[in-house]
C-alpha positions in Angstrom: -18.4 -4.2 3.8 -16.2 -7.4 3.9 -12.5 -7.1 3.5 -12.4 -10.6 2.0 -15.0 -9.9 -0.7 -14.5 -6.5 -2.4 -15.8 -5.1 -5.6 -12.4 -3.7 -6.6 -13.7 -1.6 -9.5 -16.3 0.0 -7.3 -13.7 0.7 -4.6 -11.5 2.2 -7.4 -14.3 4.5 -8.5 -14.8 5.6 -4.9 -11.0 6.3 -4.8 -11.3 8.6 -7.8 -13.8 10.8 -6.0 -11.1 12.1 -3.7 -7.9 11.0 -5.5 -8.7 11.8 -9.1 -5.6 13.9 -9.8 -2.4 12.3 -11.0 -0.2 14.2 -8.5 -1.9 13.0 -5.4 -1.8 9.4 -6.6 1.9 9.8 -7.3 2.6 11.2 -3.8 0.4 8.5 -2.2 2.2 5.6 -3.9 5.6 7.0 -2.9 4.3 7.3 0.7 2.8 3.8 0.6 6.1 2.3 -0.7 8.0 4.3 1.9 5.7 3.0 4.7 5.8 -0.6 3.4 9.6 -0.4 3.0 10.0 0.7 6.6 7.6 -2.0 7.9 9.5 -4.7 5.9 12.7 -3.3 7.2 11.5 -3.4 10.8 10.4 -7.0 10.2 13.9 -7.8 8.7 15.5 -6.3 11.8 13.3 -8.6 14.0 14.3 -11.6 11.9 18.0 -10.7 12.2 17.6 -10.3 15.9 15.7 -13.5 16.5 17.7 -15.5 14.0 21.2 -14.0 14.0 22.5 -16.8 11.7 19.8 -16.0 9.1 21.2 -15.4 5.6 19.7 -12.8 3.3 17.8 -15.6 1.6 16.4 -16.8 4.9 15.3 -13.2 5.8 13.7 -12.8 2.4 11.8 -16.0 2.8 10.5 -15.0 6.2 9.4 -11.7 4.9 7.7 -13.3 1.9 5.8 -15.6 4.2 4.6 -12.5 6.1 3.3 -11.1 2.9 1.3 -14.2 1.9 -1.8 -13.5 4.0 -2.0 -10.0 2.5 -1.6 -11.4 -1.0 -4.1 -14.2 -0.3 -6.8 -11.6 0.5 -6.0 -9.6 -2.6 -5.8 -12.5 -5.1 -9.6 -13.1 -5.1 -10.5 -9.4 -5.3 -8.2 -7.6 -7.7 -7.6 -7.9 -11.5 -4.7 -10.3 -12.5 -2.5 -7.5 -13.9 -2.8 -5.5 -10.7 -2.1 -8.6 -8.7 1.1 -9.2 -10.6 2.2 -5.6 -10.0 1.4 -6.0 -6.3 3.4 -9.2 -6.1 6.3 -7.5 -7.9 6.1 -4.6 -5.4 6.2 -7.0 -2.5 9.3 -8.7 -4.0 11.1 -5.4 -4.5 10.2 -4.2 -1.0 11.5 -7.4 0.5 14.7 -7.3 -1.4 15.2 -3.6 -0.5 14.5 -4.2 3.2 16.9 -7.2 3.4 19.7 -5.4 1.5 19.6 -2.1 3.4 20.6 -3.3 6.9 22.5 -0.2 7.8 19.4 2.0 8.3 18.7 2.2 12.0 15.5 0.7 13.5 14.4 4.1 15.0 14.7 5.8 11.6 12.2 3.4 10.1 9.7 4.2 12.9 10.1 7.9 12.2 9.9 7.4 8.5 6.5 5.6 8.8 5.2 8.7 10.5 6.8 11.0 8.0 5.4 9.1 5.0 1.9 9.1 6.5 2.2 12.9 7.0 3.2 13.2 3.3 -0.1 11.5 2.4 -2.0 13.9 4.6 -0.2 17.0 3.3 -0.8 16.0 -0.3 -4.5 16.5 0.3 -3.9 20.2 0.8 -2.2 20.5 -2.6 -4.6 18.4 -4.6 -8.1 19.6 -3.7 -10.2 18.1 -6.5 -13.3 16.4 -4.9 -16.2 14.6 -6.5 -19.5 13.6 -5.0 -19.0 10.4 -3.0 -22.6 10.1 -1.8 -23.2 7.1 -4.1 -20.7 5.2 -2.0 -21.8 6.5 1.5 -24.3 3.7 2.2 -21.9 0.9 1.3 -18.6 2.4 2.6 -19.4 3.9 6.0 -16.6 5.8 7.7 -15.0 4.0 10.6 -12.5 1.3 11.5 -13.7 -1.2 8.9 -13.4 1.3 6.0 -10.0 2.4 7.3 -8.7 -1.2 7.3 -10.3 -1.9 3.9 -8.6 1.1 2.4 -5.3 0.3 4.1 -5.3 -3.2 2.5 -6.4 -2.1 -1.0 -4.6 1.2 -1.2 -1.5 -0.2 -3.0 -3.5 -2.2 -5.6 -5.8 0.8 -6.2 -2.8 3.1 -6.7 -1.1 0.6 -9.0 -4.2 0.3 -11.0 -4.6 4.0 -11.4 -0.9 4.6 -12.4 -0.5 1.6 -14.6 -3.9 1.0 -16.1 -6.0 4.1 -15.4 -4.5 6.6 -17.7 -8.0 7.7 -18.9 -8.7 8.6 -15.2 -5.7 11.0 -14.9 -6.6 14.6 -14.1 -3.8 17.2 -13.8 
């Protein structure tokens, strides 16, 4: 399992074993956007604190630079249409974080925890499970798998919602 070289379609098929229902994917993408928004907002707060004279454009450029390593990992491993949606998501998140300066720092910290909890709770409502044993040998539970899924979760969800209509289960 190498985070820099991933078989995206295999990872997507693995995702469908536990997240095959439309509702859980919808809740998860809302939670991922919520978490990413709060992380971007915390970074924007840090930029404003460290560079008090920074304009909104300056803040946006710093945040965009912070997204580049993430996008560089993805560009070699995900389909072009999914990559374009991921870049668009990054741009929207950056613009939202820079333009909503009135939300307090501490609230973003709390919201990261809340959105993560939303993801966990959604697993109680959407209980469809498929056999994942075909993926057990390649994707062993642990820190590496956790990191791999954290990096690829947004593209997987975007692929499911934008291009995976045939995979939707109610």
